Biopython code that builds the backbone (N, CA, C, O; Angstrom):
import numpy as np
from Bio.PDB.StructureBuilder import StructureBuilder

atoms = [
    (1, "UNK", "N", (0.915, -1.226, 0.023)),
    (1, "UNK", "CA", (0.015, -0.099, -0.064)),
    (1, "UNK", "C", (0.880, 1.290, 0.095)),
    (1, "UNK", "O", (0.526, 2.338, -0.446)),
    (2, "UNK", "N", (1.973, 1.174, 0.847)),
    (2, "UNK", "CA", (2.859, 2.426, 0.847)),
    (2, "UNK", "C", (3.423, 2.785, -0.563)),
    (2, "UNK", "O", (3.514, 3.948, -0.956)),
    (3, "UNK", "N", (3.792, 1.699, -1.288)),
    (3, "UNK", "CA", (4.209, 1.745, -2.564)),
    (3, "UNK", "C", (3.354, 2.597, -3.443)),
    (3, "UNK", "O", (3.804, 3.559, -4.065)),
    (4, "UNK", "N", (2.033, 2.192, -3.478)),
    (4, "UNK", "CA", (1.181, 2.910, -4.232)),
    (4, "UNK", "C", (1.064, 4.335, -4.007)),
    (4, "UNK", "O", (0.838, 5.087, -4.955)),
    (5, "UNK", "N", (1.214, 4.805, -2.704)),
    (5, "UNK", "CA", (1.043, 6.162, -2.314)),
    (5, "UNK", "C", (2.389, 6.915, -2.768)),
    (5, "UNK", "O", (2.402, 8.118, -3.025)),
    (6, "UNK", "N", (3.412, 6.162, -2.834)),
    (6, "UNK", "CA", (4.801, 6.852, -3.398)),
    (6, "UNK", "C", (4.580, 7.123, -4.762)),
    (6, "UNK", "O", (4.760, 8.270, -5.172)),
    (7, "UNK", "N", (4.175, 6.132, -5.600)),
    (7, "UNK", "CA", (3.967, 6.261, -6.878)),
    (7, "UNK", "C", (2.922, 7.371, -7.195)),
    (7, "UNK", "O", (3.119, 8.213, -8.071)),
    (8, "UNK", "N", (1.860, 7.323, -6.472)),
    (8, "UNK", "CA", (0.931, 8.549, -6.692)),
    (8, "UNK", "C", (1.379, 9.832, -6.513)),
    (8, "UNK", "O", (0.953, 10.753, -7.210)),
    (9, "UNK", "N", (2.330, 10.013, -5.507)),
    (9, "UNK", "CA", (3.098, 11.246, -5.196)),
    (9, "UNK", "C", (3.908, 11.678, -6.465)),
    (9, "UNK", "O", (3.902, 12.817, -6.932)),
    (10, "UNK", "N", (4.581, 10.643, -6.942)),
    (10, "UNK", "CA", (5.516, 10.929, -8.048)),
    (10, "UNK", "C", (4.630, 11.362, -9.290)),
    (10, "UNK", "O", (4.969, 12.302, -10.008)),
    (11, "UNK", "N", (3.566, 10.682, -9.487)),
    (11, "UNK", "CA", (2.571, 11.137, -10.587)),
    (11, "UNK", "C", (2.144, 12.548, -10.287)),
    (11, "UNK", "O", (2.096, 13.357, -11.214)),
    (12, "UNK", "N", (1.813, 12.924, -8.988)),
    (12, "UNK", "CA", (1.376, 14.322, -8.762)),
    (12, "UNK", "C", (2.536, 15.336, -9.131)),
    (12, "UNK", "O", (2.327, 16.356, -9.788)),
    (13, "UNK", "N", (3.733, 14.975, -8.663)),
    (13, "UNK", "CA", (4.898, 15.808, -8.900)),
    (13, "UNK", "C", (5.085, 15.961, -10.443)),
    (13, "UNK", "O", (5.283, 17.071, -10.937)),
    (14, "UNK", "N", (5.020, 14.868, -11.165)),
    (14, "UNK", "CA", (5.214, 14.897, -12.639)),
    (14, "UNK", "C", (4.157, 15.907, -13.164)),
    (14, "UNK", "O", (4.551, 16.844, -13.858)),
    (15, "UNK", "N", (2.805, 15.770, -12.868)),
    (15, "UNK", "CA", (1.888, 16.623, -13.337)),
    (15, "UNK", "C", (2.218, 18.083, -13.066)),
    (15, "UNK", "O", (2.015, 18.933, -13.932)),
    (16, "UNK", "N", (2.766, 18.407, -11.779)),
    (16, "UNK", "CA", (3.053, 19.698, -11.526)),
    (16, "UNK", "C", (4.441, 20.263, -12.207)),
    (16, "UNK", "O", (4.836, 21.424, -12.097)),
    (17, "UNK", "N", (5.025, 19.337, -12.849)),
    (17, "UNK", "CA", (6.294, 19.773, -13.620)),
    (17, "UNK", "C", (7.516, 19.658, -12.748)),
    (17, "UNK", "O", (8.602, 20.120, -13.096)),
    (18, "UNK", "N", (7.320, 19.047, -11.633)),
    (18, "UNK", "CA", (8.455, 19.073, -10.622)),
    (18, "UNK", "C", (9.375, 17.731, -10.692)),
    (18, "UNK", "O", (10.091, 17.465, -9.726)),
    (19, "UNK", "N", (9.356, 17.021, -11.657)),
    (19, "UNK", "CA", (10.063, 15.703, -11.831)),
    (19, "UNK", "C", (10.788, 15.823, -13.341)),
    (19, "UNK", "O", (10.212, 16.225, -14.352)),
    (20, "UNK", "N", (12.027, 15.431, -13.269)),
    (20, "UNK", "CA", (12.893, 15.203, -14.387)),
    (20, "UNK", "C", (13.241, 13.637, -14.328)),
    (20, "UNK", "O", (13.382, 13.049, -13.255)),
    (21, "UNK", "N", (13.364, 13.019, -15.572)),
    (21, "UNK", "CA", (13.409, 11.690, -15.568)),
    (21, "UNK", "C", (14.477, 11.350, -16.711)),
    (21, "UNK", "O", (14.799, 12.134, -17.603)),
    (22, "UNK", "N", (14.987, 10.020, -16.535)),
    (22, "UNK", "CA", (16.005, 9.477, -17.524)),
    (22, "UNK", "C", (17.337, 9.983, -17.090)),
    (22, "UNK", "O", (17.528, 11.035, -16.478)),
    (23, "UNK", "N", (18.289, 9.074, -17.493)),
    (23, "UNK", "CA", (19.714, 9.242, -16.779)),
    (23, "UNK", "C", (20.275, 10.549, -17.105)),
    (23, "UNK", "O", (20.911, 11.131, -16.226)),
    (24, "UNK", "N", (20.130, 11.072, -18.217)),
    (24, "UNK", "CA", (20.892, 12.380, -18.388)),
    (24, "UNK", "C", (20.113, 13.481, -17.829)),
    (24, "UNK", "O", (20.785, 14.406, -17.375)),
    (25, "UNK", "N", (18.949, 13.575, -17.769)),
    (25, "UNK", "CA", (18.350, 14.731, -17.273)),
    (25, "UNK", "C", (18.380, 14.598, -15.594)),
    (25, "UNK", "O", (18.437, 15.639, -14.940)),
    (26, "UNK", "N", (18.348, 13.513, -15.024)),
    (26, "UNK", "CA", (18.603, 13.094, -13.542)),
    (26, "UNK", "C", (19.917, 13.628, -13.214)),
    (26, "UNK", "O", (20.041, 14.428, -12.287)),
    (27, "UNK", "N", (20.960, 13.217, -13.953)),
    (27, "UNK", "CA", (22.270, 13.636, -13.773)),
    (27, "UNK", "C", (22.484, 15.084, -13.724)),
    (27, "UNK", "O", (23.184, 15.622, -12.866)),
    (28, "UNK", "N", (21.820, 15.755, -14.736)),
    (28, "UNK", "CA", (22.011, 17.083, -14.927)),
    (28, "UNK", "C", (21.346, 17.891, -13.639)),
    (28, "UNK", "O", (21.846, 18.909, -13.160)),
    (29, "UNK", "N", (20.178, 17.284, -13.183)),
    (29, "UNK", "CA", (19.537, 17.973, -12.139)),
    (29, "UNK", "C", (20.406, 18.000, -10.752)),
    (29, "UNK", "O", (20.487, 18.933, -9.953)),
    (30, "UNK", "N", (21.034, 16.716, -10.689)),
    (30, "UNK", "CA", (21.884, 16.660, -9.414)),
    (30, "UNK", "C", (23.100, 17.583, -9.504)),
    (30, "UNK", "O", (23.464, 18.239, -8.528)),
    (31, "UNK", "N", (23.694, 17.626, -10.631)),
    (31, "UNK", "CA", (24.910, 18.472, -10.727)),
    (31, "UNK", "C", (24.711, 19.909, -10.760)),
    (31, "UNK", "O", (25.612, 20.684, -10.439)),
    (32, "UNK", "N", (23.465, 20.323, -11.168)),
    (32, "UNK", "CA", (23.070, 21.747, -11.118)),
    (32, "UNK", "C", (22.464, 22.190, -9.749)),
    (32, "UNK", "O", (22.201, 23.363, -9.486)),
    (33, "UNK", "N", (22.278, 21.185, -8.942)),
    (33, "UNK", "CA", (21.763, 21.559, -7.504)),
    (33, "UNK", "C", (20.088, 21.563, -7.491)),
    (33, "UNK", "O", (19.471, 21.753, -6.442)),
    (34, "UNK", "N", (19.525, 21.367, -8.578)),
    (34, "UNK", "CA", (18.153, 21.359, -8.716)),
    (34, "UNK", "C", (17.418, 20.158, -7.912)),
    (34, "UNK", "O", (16.352, 20.334, -7.321)),
    (35, "UNK", "N", (18.054, 19.007, -7.953)),
    (35, "UNK", "CA", (17.546, 17.837, -7.422)),
    (35, "UNK", "C", (17.287, 17.896, -5.912)),
    (35, "UNK", "O", (18.213, 18.252, -5.183)),
    (36, "UNK", "N", (16.175, 17.593, -5.425)),
    (36, "UNK", "CA", (15.831, 17.539, -4.004)),
    (36, "UNK", "C", (15.855, 15.902, -3.474)),
    (36, "UNK", "O", (16.113, 15.570, -2.317)),
    (37, "UNK", "N", (15.567, 15.083, -4.455)),
    (37, "UNK", "CA", (15.604, 13.693, -4.176)),
    (37, "UNK", "C", (15.742, 12.999, -5.541)),
    (37, "UNK", "O", (15.140, 13.426, -6.527)),
    (38, "UNK", "N", (16.608, 11.839, -5.586)),
    (38, "UNK", "CA", (16.734, 10.997, -6.673)),
    (38, "UNK", "C", (16.022, 9.674, -6.380)),
    (38, "UNK", "O", (16.213, 9.141, -5.287)),
    (39, "UNK", "N", (15.301, 9.170, -7.185)),
    (39, "UNK", "CA", (14.710, 7.747, -7.068)),
    (39, "UNK", "C", (15.173, 6.903, -8.201)),
    (39, "UNK", "O", (15.068, 7.252, -9.377)),
    (40, "UNK", "N", (15.686, 5.786, -7.806)),
    (40, "UNK", "CA", (16.216, 4.812, -8.844)),
    (40, "UNK", "C", (15.342, 3.574, -8.737)),
    (40, "UNK", "O", (14.924, 3.161, -7.655)),
    (41, "UNK", "N", (15.071, 2.965, -9.973)),
    (41, "UNK", "CA", (14.361, 1.694, -10.058)),
    (41, "UNK", "C", (15.171, 0.614, -9.375)),
    (41, "UNK", "O", (16.402, 0.594, -9.369)),
    (42, "UNK", "N", (14.262, -0.423, -8.711)),
    (42, "UNK", "CA", (15.027, -1.499, -8.177)),
    (42, "UNK", "C", (15.725, -2.374, -8.925)),
    (42, "UNK", "O", (16.650, -3.087, -8.535)),
    (43, "UNK", "N", (15.150, -2.292, -10.286)),
    (43, "UNK", "CA", (15.915, -3.210, -11.294)),
    (43, "UNK", "C", (16.842, -2.449, -12.148)),
    (43, "UNK", "O", (17.231, -2.967, -13.195)),
    (44, "UNK", "N", (17.247, -1.234, -11.796)),
    (44, "UNK", "CA", (18.247, -0.527, -12.602)),
    (44, "UNK", "C", (19.546, -1.269, -12.551)),
    (44, "UNK", "O", (19.797, -1.996, -11.590)),
    (45, "UNK", "N", (20.378, -1.117, -13.543)),
    (45, "UNK", "CA", (21.538, -1.938, -13.647)),
    (45, "UNK", "C", (22.505, -1.515, -12.410)),
    (45, "UNK", "O", (22.329, -0.476, -11.773)),
    (46, "UNK", "N", (23.421, -2.331, -12.180)),
    (46, "UNK", "CA", (24.429, -2.193, -11.135)),
    (46, "UNK", "C", (25.199, -0.936, -11.442)),
    (46, "UNK", "O", (25.427, -0.141, -10.530)),
    (47, "UNK", "N", (25.624, -0.699, -12.703)),
    (47, "UNK", "CA", (26.325, 0.320, -13.169)),
    (47, "UNK", "C", (25.597, 1.664, -12.860)),
    (47, "UNK", "O", (26.179, 2.613, -12.334)),
    (48, "UNK", "N", (24.392, 1.677, -13.196)),
    (48, "UNK", "CA", (23.463, 3.012, -12.996)),
    (48, "UNK", "C", (23.385, 3.222, -11.533)),
    (48, "UNK", "O", (23.572, 4.341, -11.056)),
    (49, "UNK", "N", (23.092, 2.090, -10.733)),
    (49, "UNK", "CA", (22.983, 2.373, -9.286)),
    (49, "UNK", "C", (24.182, 2.854, -8.658)),
    (49, "UNK", "O", (24.077, 3.703, -7.773)),
    (50, "UNK", "N", (25.378, 2.391, -9.025)),
    (50, "UNK", "CA", (26.542, 2.827, -8.491)),
    (50, "UNK", "C", (26.902, 4.213, -8.914)),
    (50, "UNK", "O", (27.378, 4.984, -8.080)),
    (51, "UNK", "N", (26.718, 4.570, -10.101)),
    (51, "UNK", "CA", (26.975, 6.022, -10.587)),
    (51, "UNK", "C", (26.140, 6.901, -9.801)),
    (51, "UNK", "O", (26.671, 7.891, -9.298)),
    (52, "UNK", "N", (24.761, 6.655, -9.603)),
    (52, "UNK", "CA", (23.914, 7.630, -9.025)),
    (52, "UNK", "C", (24.147, 7.615, -7.421)),
    (52, "UNK", "O", (23.956, 8.656, -6.793)),
    (53, "UNK", "N", (24.531, 6.514, -6.805)),
    (53, "UNK", "CA", (24.878, 6.399, -5.519)),
    (53, "UNK", "C", (26.108, 7.426, -5.255)),
    (53, "UNK", "O", (26.031, 8.315, -4.407)),
    (54, "UNK", "N", (27.189, 7.222, -6.027)),
    (54, "UNK", "CA", (28.315, 8.083, -5.821)),
    (54, "UNK", "C", (27.949, 9.511, -5.935)),
    (54, "UNK", "O", (28.265, 10.340, -5.082)),
    (55, "UNK", "N", (27.250, 9.795, -7.046)),
    (55, "UNK", "CA", (26.912, 11.181, -7.342)),
    (55, "UNK", "C", (26.221, 11.803, -6.341)),
    (55, "UNK", "O", (26.617, 12.881, -5.898)),
    (56, "UNK", "N", (25.106, 11.188, -5.871)),
    (56, "UNK", "CA", (24.254, 11.643, -4.858)),
    (56, "UNK", "C", (24.951, 11.904, -3.584)),
    (56, "UNK", "O", (24.678, 12.890, -2.900)),
    (57, "UNK", "N", (25.943, 10.946, -3.221)),
    (57, "UNK", "CA", (26.730, 11.120, -1.987)),
    (57, "UNK", "C", (27.560, 12.449, -2.235)),
    (57, "UNK", "O", (27.469, 13.314, -1.364)),
    (58, "UNK", "N", (28.245, 12.659, -3.183)),
    (58, "UNK", "CA", (29.134, 13.712, -3.507)),
    (58, "UNK", "C", (28.310, 15.099, -3.398)),
    (58, "UNK", "O", (28.699, 16.044, -2.713)),
    (59, "UNK", "N", (27.134, 15.098, -4.154)),
    (59, "UNK", "CA", (26.395, 16.419, -4.132)),
    (59, "UNK", "C", (25.502, 16.460, -2.959)),
    (59, "UNK", "O", (24.801, 17.461, -2.811)),
    (60, "UNK", "N", (25.440, 15.469, -2.085)),
    (60, "UNK", "CA", (24.498, 15.528, -0.997)),
    (60, "UNK", "C", (22.981, 15.533, -1.190)),
    (60, "UNK", "O", (22.189, 16.163, -0.489)),
    (61, "UNK", "N", (22.688, 14.774, -2.199)),
    (61, "UNK", "CA", (21.270, 14.708, -2.560)),
    (61, "UNK", "C", (20.669, 13.296, -2.130)),
    (61, "UNK", "O", (21.306, 12.298, -2.465)),
    (62, "UNK", "N", (19.520, 13.150, -1.432)),
    (62, "UNK", "CA", (18.999, 12.067, -0.826)),
    (62, "UNK", "C", (18.587, 10.980, -2.085)),
    (62, "UNK", "O", (17.999, 11.315, -3.114)),
    (63, "UNK", "N", (18.955, 9.859, -1.810)),
    (63, "UNK", "CA", (18.767, 8.827, -2.919)),
    (63, "UNK", "C", (17.890, 7.684, -2.298)),
    (63, "UNK", "O", (18.167, 7.129, -1.235)),
    (64, "UNK", "N", (16.862, 7.409, -3.037)),
    (64, "UNK", "CA", (16.020, 6.264, -2.706)),
    (64, "UNK", "C", (15.868, 5.326, -3.745)),
    (64, "UNK", "O", (15.803, 5.778, -4.888)),
    (65, "UNK", "N", (15.787, 3.931, -3.547)),
    (65, "UNK", "CA", (15.522, 2.945, -4.524)),
    (65, "UNK", "C", (14.246, 2.451, -4.192)),
    (65, "UNK", "O", (13.976, 2.012, -3.074)),
    (66, "UNK", "N", (13.284, 2.523, -5.332)),
    (66, "UNK", "CA", (11.940, 2.239, -5.176)),
    (66, "UNK", "C", (11.264, 1.622, -6.552)),
    (66, "UNK", "O", (11.470, 2.103, -7.666)),
    (67, "UNK", "N", (10.475, 0.545, -6.307)),
    (67, "UNK", "CA", (9.718, 0.017, -7.411)),
    (67, "UNK", "C", (10.554, -0.395, -8.667)),
    (67, "UNK", "O", (11.734, -0.080, -8.820)),
    (68, "UNK", "N", (9.852, -1.097, -9.507)),
    (68, "UNK", "CA", (10.610, -1.470, -10.728)),
    (68, "UNK", "C", (10.415, -0.379, -11.765)),
    (68, "UNK", "O", (9.593, 0.527, -11.627)),
    (69, "UNK", "N", (11.338, -0.537, -12.968)),
    (69, "UNK", "CA", (11.342, 0.594, -13.980)),
    (69, "UNK", "C", (9.848, 0.810, -14.561)),
    (69, "UNK", "O", (9.377, 1.929, -14.764)),
    (70, "UNK", "N", (9.194, -0.345, -14.792)),
    (70, "UNK", "CA", (7.856, 0.001, -15.517)),
    (70, "UNK", "C", (6.849, 0.685, -14.501)),
    (70, "UNK", "O", (5.936, 1.412, -14.893)),
    (71, "UNK", "N", (7.057, 0.430, -13.307)),
    (71, "UNK", "CA", (6.152, 1.050, -12.304)),
    (71, "UNK", "C", (6.388, 2.486, -12.147)),
    (71, "UNK", "O", (5.446, 3.277, -12.104)),
    (72, "UNK", "N", (7.799, 2.907, -12.046)),
    (72, "UNK", "CA", (8.164, 4.315, -12.120)),
    (72, "UNK", "C", (7.645, 4.952, -13.196)),
    (72, "UNK", "O", (6.945, 5.957, -13.072)),
    (73, "UNK", "N", (7.942, 4.431, -14.320)),
    (73, "UNK", "CA", (7.509, 5.021, -15.705)),
    (73, "UNK", "C", (6.065, 5.130, -15.732)),
    (73, "UNK", "O", (5.544, 6.224, -15.949)),
    (74, "UNK", "N", (5.306, 3.986, -15.510)),
    (74, "UNK", "CA", (3.799, 4.314, -15.524)),
    (74, "UNK", "C", (3.215, 5.314, -14.659)),
    (74, "UNK", "O", (2.228, 5.952, -15.025)),
    (75, "UNK", "N", (3.805, 5.503, -13.451)),
    (75, "UNK", "CA", (3.432, 6.592, -12.461)),
    (75, "UNK", "C", (3.540, 7.969, -13.035)),
    (75, "UNK", "O", (2.818, 8.891, -12.655)),
    (76, "UNK", "N", (4.538, 8.099, -14.038)),
    (76, "UNK", "CA", (4.774, 9.456, -14.560)),
    (76, "UNK", "C", (4.137, 9.525, -15.992)),
    (76, "UNK", "O", (4.278, 10.529, -16.690)),
    (77, "UNK", "N", (3.425, 8.414, -16.411)),
    (77, "UNK", "CA", (2.807, 8.552, -17.685)),
    (77, "UNK", "C", (3.720, 8.225, -18.789)),
    (77, "UNK", "O", (3.466, 8.595, -19.935)),
    (78, "UNK", "N", (4.658, 7.621, -18.528)),
    (78, "UNK", "CA", (5.696, 7.212, -19.617)),
    (78, "UNK", "C", (5.880, 5.687, -19.619)),
    (78, "UNK", "O", (5.155, 4.933, -18.971)),
    (79, "UNK", "N", (6.952, 5.265, -20.432)),
    (79, "UNK", "CA", (7.106, 3.704, -20.369)),
    (79, "UNK", "C", (7.970, 3.254, -19.306)),
    (79, "UNK", "O", (7.454, 2.993, -18.220)),
    (80, "UNK", "N", (9.301, 3.119, -19.480)),
    (80, "UNK", "CA", (10.147, 2.654, -18.512)),
    (80, "UNK", "C", (11.113, 3.850, -18.083)),
    (80, "UNK", "O", (11.640, 4.597, -18.908)),
    (81, "UNK", "N", (11.277, 3.943, -16.795)),
    (81, "UNK", "CA", (12.215, 5.024, -16.195)),
    (81, "UNK", "C", (13.055, 4.190, -15.111)),
    (81, "UNK", "O", (12.546, 3.439, -14.279)),
    (82, "UNK", "N", (14.384, 4.439, -15.255)),
    (82, "UNK", "CA", (15.289, 3.766, -14.217)),
    (82, "UNK", "C", (15.732, 4.772, -13.253)),
    (82, "UNK", "O", (16.229, 4.429, -12.180)),
    (83, "UNK", "N", (15.563, 6.088, -13.606)),
    (83, "UNK", "CA", (15.929, 7.164, -12.737)),
    (83, "UNK", "C", (15.138, 8.358, -12.932)),
    (83, "UNK", "O", (14.818, 8.690, -14.074)),
    (84, "UNK", "N", (14.736, 9.148, -11.751)),
    (84, "UNK", "CA", (14.161, 10.379, -11.808)),
    (84, "UNK", "C", (14.594, 11.214, -10.786)),
    (84, "UNK", "O", (15.058, 10.693, -9.772)),
    (85, "UNK", "N", (14.516, 12.496, -10.886)),
    (85, "UNK", "CA", (14.733, 13.282, -9.793)),
    (85, "UNK", "C", (13.576, 14.235, -9.646)),
    (85, "UNK", "O", (13.025, 14.751, -10.618)),
    (86, "UNK", "N", (13.174, 14.482, -8.197)),
    (86, "UNK", "CA", (12.270, 15.435, -7.804)),
    (86, "UNK", "C", (12.886, 16.669, -7.545)),
    (86, "UNK", "O", (13.796, 16.723, -6.718)),
    (87, "UNK", "N", (12.437, 17.847, -8.255)),
    (87, "UNK", "CA", (13.007, 19.209, -8.124)),
    (87, "UNK", "C", (12.366, 20.087, -7.191)),
    (87, "UNK", "O", (12.637, 21.287, -7.180)),
    (88, "UNK", "N", (11.501, 19.553, -6.375)),
    (88, "UNK", "CA", (10.653, 20.352, -5.492)),
    (88, "UNK", "C", (10.915, 19.719, -4.126)),
    (88, "UNK", "O", (10.840, 18.507, -3.920)),
    (89, "UNK", "N", (11.259, 20.722, -3.128)),
    (89, "UNK", "CA", (11.484, 20.238, -1.741)),
    (89, "UNK", "C", (10.145, 19.707, -1.181)),
    (89, "UNK", "O", (10.150, 18.667, -0.523)),
    (90, "UNK", "N", (9.095, 20.325, -1.397)),
    (90, "UNK", "CA", (8.063, 19.809, -0.781)),
    (90, "UNK", "C", (7.513, 18.407, -1.162)),
    (90, "UNK", "O", (7.104, 17.599, -0.328)),
    (91, "UNK", "N", (7.542, 18.207, -2.438)),
    (91, "UNK", "CA", (7.247, 16.745, -2.989)),
    (91, "UNK", "C", (8.355, 15.767, -2.471)),
    (91, "UNK", "O", (8.068, 14.690, -1.948)),
    (92, "UNK", "N", (9.535, 16.175, -2.635)),
    (92, "UNK", "CA", (10.732, 15.369, -2.059)),
    (92, "UNK", "C", (10.496, 14.887, -0.592)),
    (92, "UNK", "O", (10.643, 13.710, -0.261)),
    (93, "UNK", "N", (10.136, 15.836, 0.224)),
    (93, "UNK", "CA", (9.991, 15.741, 1.744)),
    (93, "UNK", "C", (8.672, 14.551, 1.914)),
    (93, "UNK", "O", (8.762, 13.538, 2.609)),
    (94, "UNK", "N", (7.673, 14.882, 1.247)),
    (94, "UNK", "CA", (6.438, 13.974, 1.230)),
    (94, "UNK", "C", (6.782, 12.605, 0.743)),
    (94, "UNK", "O", (6.370, 11.636, 1.381)),
    (95, "UNK", "N", (7.491, 12.444, -0.315)),
    (95, "UNK", "CA", (7.909, 11.203, -0.930)),
    (95, "UNK", "C", (8.778, 10.369, 0.091)),
    (95, "UNK", "O", (8.525, 9.181, 0.288)),
    (96, "UNK", "N", (9.839, 11.040, 0.752)),
    (96, "UNK", "CA", (10.694, 10.416, 1.566)),
    (96, "UNK", "C", (9.913, 10.036, 2.890)),
    (96, "UNK", "O", (10.223, 9.012, 3.499)),
    (97, "UNK", "N", (8.933, 10.836, 3.314)),
    (97, "UNK", "CA", (8.296, 10.533, 4.428)),
    (97, "UNK", "C", (7.374, 9.091, 4.217)),
    (97, "UNK", "O", (7.356, 8.239, 5.105)),
    (98, "UNK", "N", (6.719, 8.949, 3.110)),
    (98, "UNK", "CA", (6.100, 7.758, 2.655)),
    (98, "UNK", "C", (6.935, 6.632, 2.524)),
    (98, "UNK", "O", (6.467, 5.522, 2.777)),
    (99, "UNK", "N", (8.292, 6.780, 2.109)),
    (99, "UNK", "CA", (9.253, 5.629, 1.966)),
    (99, "UNK", "C", (9.797, 5.187, 3.289)),
    (99, "UNK", "O", (9.990, 3.982, 3.450)),
    (100, "UNK", "N", (10.069, 6.047, 4.272)),
    (100, "UNK", "CA", (10.859, 5.750, 5.326)),
    (100, "UNK", "C", (9.867, 5.182, 6.531)),
    (100, "UNK", "O", (10.344, 4.837, 7.613)),
]
sb = StructureBuilder()
sb.init_structure("model")
sb.init_model(0)
sb.init_chain("A")
sb.init_seg("    ")
for serial, (resi, resn, name, xyz) in enumerate(atoms, 1):
    if name == "N":
        sb.init_residue(resn, " ", resi, " ")
    sb.init_atom(name, np.array(xyz, "f"), 0.0, 1.0, " ", f" {name:<3s}", serial, name[0])
structure = sb.get_structure()
């Protein structure tokens, strides 16, 4: 049930224009300081997980691993998404509260 609430919040944030997705856009958001939270798919490749884990640690951006690629993509109205960044502090805090 919690998983559904997290995906619903991601969908709301997407509709509000507060989410960027895809590896390139997520990386850009982290490096420019826009990202308030990075979410990776559970089934993202080891290489992708390691890359974002190191990057988020360096830039001090919270990182969570949640759901499968198709669920993350579906929540955003897209196909598959291995990574996304929430660029709004309010949404980021609400999503982390549901995950923790």
